C-alpha positions as CSV (number, residue, x, y, z in Angstrom):
1,X,86.0,55.7,91.6
2,X,89.5,57.3,91.1
3,X,90.4,55.6,87.9
4,X,86.8,57.1,86.3
5,X,87.9,60.6,87.9
6,X,91.3,60.1,86.1
7,X,89.8,59.3,82.8
8,X,87.5,62.5,83.2
9,X,90.5,64.6,84.1
10,X,92.5,63.4,81.2
11,X,89.4,63.6,79.0
12,X,89.2,67.6,79.9
13,X,92.9,67.8,79.6
14,X,92.9,66.8,75.9
15,X,90.0,68.7,75.0
16,X,91.4,72.0,76.8
17,X,94.7,71.5,74.8
18,X,93.0,70.9,71.3
19,X,90.8,73.8,71.7
20,X,93.6,75.7,72.8
21,X,96.0,74.7,69.7
22,X,92.9,75.3,67.4
23,X,92.1,78.8,68.5
24,X,95.8,80.0,69.1
25,X,97.5,79.4,65.4
26,X,101.1,80.4,65.3
27,X,100.4,83.3,63.4
28,X,97.7,84.6,66.2
29,X,100.1,83.6,69.1
30,X,103.2,85.2,67.7
31,X,101.5,87.7,65.7
32,X,99.3,89.2,68.1
33,X,99.0,87.3,71.6
34,X,102.9,87.5,72.5
35,X,103.3,91.5,71.4
36,X,99.9,92.2,73.6
37,X,101.6,90.7,76.8
38,X,104.8,92.2,76.4
39,X,103.3,95.8,75.3
40,X,100.8,95.5,78.3
41,X,104.0,95.0,80.7
42,X,106.0,97.7,78.9
43,X,103.6,100.3,79.3
44,X,103.4,99.8,83.3
45,X,107.4,99.7,83.6
46,X,108.0,102.4,81.6
47,X,105.4,104.5,83.7
48,X,107.0,103.1,86.9
49,X,110.2,103.9,85.5
50,X,109.4,107.5,84.8
51,X,108.1,107.9,88.2
52,X,110.5,106.5,90.4
53,X,113.6,105.3,88.2
54,X,115.3,101.8,87.6
55,X,114.1,100.5,91.1
56,X,110.5,101.0,90.8
57,X,111.0,99.8,87.1
58,X,112.2,96.7,88.7
59,X,109.5,96.6,91.1
60,X,106.8,96.9,88.2
61,X,108.5,94.1,86.1
62,X,108.0,91.5,88.5
63,X,104.5,92.5,89.7
64,X,103.5,93.0,85.8
65,X,105.5,89.8,84.8
66,X,103.1,87.8,87.2
67,X,100.1,90.2,87.0
68,X,99.9,89.6,83.1
69,X,99.3,85.7,83.5
70,X,96.9,86.3,86.6
71,X,94.9,88.3,84.5
72,X,94.5,85.5,81.6
73,X,94.2,82.8,84.1
74,X,91.4,84.3,85.9
75,X,89.5,85.6,83.0
76,X,89.9,82.0,81.5
77,X,88.7,80.3,84.7
78,X,85.6,82.1,84.8
79,X,85.0,81.2,81.2
80,X,85.6,77.6,82.1
81,X,82.7,77.6,84.3
82,X,80.6,80.2,82.2
83,X,81.2,78.1,79.0
84,X,79.1,75.2,80.4
85,X,75.9,77.3,80.3
86,X,76.6,79.0,76.6
87,X,77.6,75.5,75.2
88,X,74.6,73.8,76.5
89,X,76.6,71.3,78.5
90,X,75.8,72.1,82.3
91,X,72.9,69.9,82.0
92,X,75.2,67.0,81.3
93,X,77.5,67.8,84.5
94,X,74.0,67.5,86.4
95,X,72.9,64.4,85.2
96,X,76.3,62.8,85.2
97,X,76.7,60.4,88.1
98,X,80.7,61.4,88.9
99,X,82.1,64.6,90.3
100,X,82.1,67.4,88.0
101,X,85.4,68.7,89.5
102,X,88.0,66.3,87.3
103,X,86.2,67.2,84.2
104,X,86.1,70.7,84.7
105,X,90.0,71.0,86.3
106,X,91.0,69.1,83.1
107,X,89.2,71.9,80.9
108,X,91.3,74.2,82.5
109,X,94.7,72.7,82.0
110,X,95.7,74.9,78.9
111,X,94.8,78.1,80.6
112,X,97.5,77.2,83.3
113,X,100.2,76.3,80.5
114,X,98.9,79.6,79.0
115,X,99.7,81.7,82.2
116,X,103.2,80.2,82.5
117,X,103.7,80.9,79.1
118,X,102.8,84.5,79.3
119,X,104.9,84.9,82.6
120,X,108.1,83.3,81.1
121,X,108.0,85.3,77.9
122,X,107.4,88.4,79.5
123,X,110.7,87.9,81.9
124,X,112.6,86.3,79.2
125,X,112.2,89.1,76.7
126,X,111.7,92.4,78.9
127,X,114.5,91.3,81.6
128,X,117.4,91.8,79.1
129,X,115.8,94.3,77.1
130,X,115.3,96.9,79.8
131,X,118.5,96.0,81.8
132,X,116.8,95.3,84.8
133,X,118.6,93.9,88.0
134,X,116.5,90.4,88.0
135,X,118.5,87.3,88.0
136,X,117.0,84.6,86.5
137,X,118.2,82.5,88.9
138,X,116.1,84.0,91.4
139,X,113.2,84.0,89.6
140,X,113.4,80.1,89.1
141,X,113.5,80.0,93.1
142,X,110.4,81.9,93.1
143,X,108.6,79.6,90.4
144,X,106.9,77.5,93.2
145,X,105.2,80.8,94.8
146,X,104.3,82.3,91.2
147,X,102.3,78.9,90.5
148,X,100.6,79.3,93.8
149,X,99.2,82.7,92.9
150,X,97.9,81.3,89.7
151,X,96.1,78.7,91.7
152,X,94.4,81.2,94.2
153,X,93.7,83.7,91.2
154,X,92.0,80.9,89.3
155,X,90.0,79.9,92.5
156,X,88.8,83.5,92.5
157,X,87.9,83.2,88.8
158,X,85.9,79.6,89.3
159,X,83.9,81.6,92.2
160,X,82.9,84.4,89.9
161,X,82.0,82.2,87.2
162,X,79.8,79.9,89.6
163,X,77.9,83.4,90.9
164,X,77.5,84.7,87.6
165,X,76.1,81.6,86.0
166,X,72.2,82.8,86.1
167,X,73.2,86.1,84.3
168,X,75.1,87.4,81.4
169,X,77.7,89.7,82.9
170,X,80.1,87.1,84.3
171,X,83.2,88.2,82.0
172,X,82.6,91.7,82.8
173,X,82.8,91.2,86.7
174,X,85.6,89.2,86.2
175,X,87.3,91.9,84.2
176,X,86.6,94.5,87.0
177,X,88.3,92.1,89.4
178,X,91.1,91.5,87.6
179,X,91.8,95.3,86.8
180,X,90.9,96.1,90.6
181,X,93.7,93.8,91.5
182,X,96.6,96.1,89.6
183,X,95.6,98.7,92.2
184,X,94.9,96.7,95.3
185,X,97.6,94.1,95.2
186,X,100.6,96.0,94.9
187,X,101.5,95.4,91.3
188,X,103.2,98.5,90.1
189,X,103.7,100.1,93.6
190,X,103.8,99.0,97.0
191,X,100.7,98.2,99.0
192,X,101.8,100.4,102.0
193,X,101.4,103.2,99.4
194,X,97.5,102.8,99.7
195,X,95.0,104.3,102.7
196,X,94.6,101.6,105.1
197,X,91.0,100.5,104.0
198,X,92.3,99.8,100.6
199,X,95.3,97.8,102.1
200,X,92.6,95.7,104.0
201,X,90.9,95.0,100.7
202,X,94.0,93.9,98.6
203,X,94.8,91.6,101.6
204,X,91.6,89.7,100.9
205,X,92.3,89.5,97.3
206,X,94.9,86.9,95.6
207,X,98.4,87.8,94.8
208,X,99.0,90.6,97.2
209,X,100.8,88.3,99.7
210,X,102.1,85.9,96.9
211,X,103.8,88.6,95.3
212,X,105.5,90.1,98.1
213,X,106.5,86.9,98.9
214,X,108.1,86.4,95.0
215,X,109.6,90.0,95.4
216,X,111.2,88.8,98.6
217,X,112.7,85.5,97.2
218,X,114.0,87.2,94.4
219,X,115.7,89.7,96.5
220,X,117.6,86.7,98.4
221,X,115.2,85.9,101.0
222,X,114.7,82.2,102.0
223,X,111.7,80.4,102.0
224,X,111.3,80.1,105.8
225,X,111.4,83.8,106.0
226,X,108.5,84.5,103.8
227,X,106.6,81.4,105.1
228,X,103.8,83.7,106.7
229,X,103.1,85.3,103.2
230,X,102.9,81.9,101.8
231,X,100.5,80.7,104.2
232,X,98.1,83.6,103.6
233,X,98.4,82.9,99.9
234,X,97.3,79.3,100.7
235,X,94.3,80.2,102.6
236,X,92.9,82.5,100.2
237,X,93.5,79.8,97.6
238,X,91.6,77.5,99.6
239,X,88.8,79.8,100.6
240,X,88.2,80.9,97.2
241,X,88.5,77.2,96.1
242,X,85.6,76.4,98.8
243,X,83.4,79.4,97.5
244,X,83.5,78.2,93.9
245,X,82.7,74.4,95.2
246,X,80.0,75.7,97.2
247,X,78.5,78.2,94.6
248,X,78.7,75.8,91.6
249,X,77.0,73.0,93.7
250,X,74.4,75.2,94.7
251,X,73.8,76.6,91.1
252,X,73.5,72.7,90.2
253,X,71.0,71.7,93.0
254,X,68.7,74.7,92.1
255,X,68.8,73.7,88.7
256,X,67.7,70.4,89.3
257,X,65.0,71.6,92.0
258,X,63.4,73.9,89.0
259,X,63.7,71.3,86.2
260,X,65.1,74.2,83.9
261,X,68.5,74.4,82.5
262,X,67.8,77.9,81.2
263,X,69.7,80.1,83.5
264,X,69.5,83.6,81.7
């Protein structure tokens, strides 16, 4: 069983990267994708600098260097789930005797890589360009937490994809969440600046706790001192992952009972 799951995982990984490389040619990647990533981050960093000077620009740089990747990985994870409907492959997942998870995880591989590339390019280009007091050594220390944020955000994307299988608006719902997180999760300004009710919502979303831990580590804090924040981000990743698992499994059971693969 383990070997079969590993084969499914590897098959999904190869298919994911093959599709990624076909769709994202060097011309598209360097001519459109990279400029879009940099311009989106520049907008918020310059806005923060105009509002609060270099300190707020630094705050926004760290936030947007992570958020640009979170935005991409969330939408991509939702699309991985929903594409099973539009590509008419959902029925094969239902009929297959193996678990759906290894295959879906493999199909997500290139999107995790894409998110990591987005963050790396954003930090590598904009930090020296804007002369911000952020040291790459400190950023490297925070990489495990940034990866954890990607995992928790992708779990939310999978949850949205699973819930939106019977409707046509999954991508729009995921877009709404992604943009709402810019407000709720302390990307461009501290969460403490928000009303208490909004702060509570932010604490239920991925990124909020993880990003606070990233900023602390970049400022020199130890992992031991930010462990409570890391633990909360882990719990959110597990919670949204469990929701995605249960919701997708429920959709599969309902489809089997109805005997129909037409979900829309």
